[in-house]
C-alpha positions as CSV (number, residue, x, y, z in Angstrom):
1,X,7.0,-7.0,12.9
2,X,8.9,-6.2,9.7
3,X,7.9,-3.7,7.0
4,X,6.4,-6.3,4.6
5,X,4.3,-7.9,7.4
6,X,3.0,-4.5,8.4
7,X,2.2,-3.8,4.7
8,X,0.3,-7.0,4.4
9,X,-1.7,-6.2,7.5
10,X,-2.5,-2.8,6.2
11,X,-3.7,-4.2,2.9
12,X,-5.9,-6.7,4.6
13,X,-7.4,-4.0,6.8
14,X,-8.0,-1.6,3.9
15,X,-9.4,-4.3,1.6
16,X,-11.2,-6.2,4.3
17,X,-10.0,-9.4,2.6
18,X,-7.5,-12.0,3.7
19,X,-6.2,-12.5,0.2
20,X,-2.6,-11.3,-0.2
21,X,-1.2,-11.3,-3.7
22,X,2.4,-12.1,-4.5
23,X,4.8,-9.2,-3.7
24,X,5.1,-8.2,-7.4
25,X,1.4,-8.7,-8.3
26,X,-0.7,-5.7,-9.0
27,X,-3.1,-4.8,-6.2
28,X,-5.3,-3.0,-8.7
29,X,-5.3,-5.7,-11.4
30,X,-6.1,-8.3,-8.8
31,X,-9.1,-6.4,-7.7
32,X,-7.9,-5.9,-4.1
33,X,-7.6,-2.1,-4.5
34,X,-9.3,0.5,-6.6
35,X,-9.0,4.3,-6.9
36,X,-11.5,4.7,-4.0
37,X,-9.4,2.5,-1.7
38,X,-6.1,4.3,-2.5
39,X,-6.7,7.2,-0.1
40,X,-7.5,4.7,2.7
41,X,-4.3,2.8,2.0
42,X,-2.2,6.0,1.9
43,X,-3.7,7.2,5.2
44,X,-2.9,3.9,6.8
45,X,0.6,4.0,5.5
46,X,1.1,7.5,6.8
47,X,-0.1,6.5,10.3
48,X,1.8,3.3,10.5
49,X,5.1,4.5,9.2
50,X,4.9,8.1,10.5
51,X,5.3,9.7,7.1
52,X,3.5,12.4,5.1
53,X,2.6,11.3,1.5
54,X,2.1,14.4,-0.7
55,X,-0.9,14.6,-2.9
56,X,1.4,14.7,-5.9
57,X,2.4,11.1,-5.0
58,X,-1.2,9.8,-5.0
59,X,-0.6,7.8,-8.2
60,X,-1.8,4.2,-8.3
61,X,1.4,3.1,-10.0
62,X,3.4,4.0,-6.9
63,X,1.2,1.8,-4.8
64,X,0.5,-1.0,-7.4
65,X,2.2,-3.8,-5.5
66,X,3.7,-4.7,-2.2
67,X,7.2,-4.4,-3.7
68,X,6.4,-0.9,-5.1
69,X,5.0,0.2,-1.8
70,X,8.1,-1.0,0.0
71,X,10.3,0.8,-2.5
72,X,8.3,4.0,-2.0
73,X,8.6,3.7,1.8
74,X,12.4,3.2,1.6
75,X,12.7,6.3,-0.6
76,X,10.7,8.3,2.0
77,X,13.2,7.4,4.8
């Protein structure tokens, strides 16, 4: 499974919704994520991709869309 497919599955699991926005659409503006769901998303990303996301990176803008999350993951590798 490629990175984007894994991200989509994580977003579906965290939001408990089958809706998947366009890769550049805001997950927060679309209502799929809110500040309370962000830690769950980050935890799932850490587990799936075997990374540590520092608290200083817990900024909704870094995780605003599928594209931004992909860019962040690439920068962590």
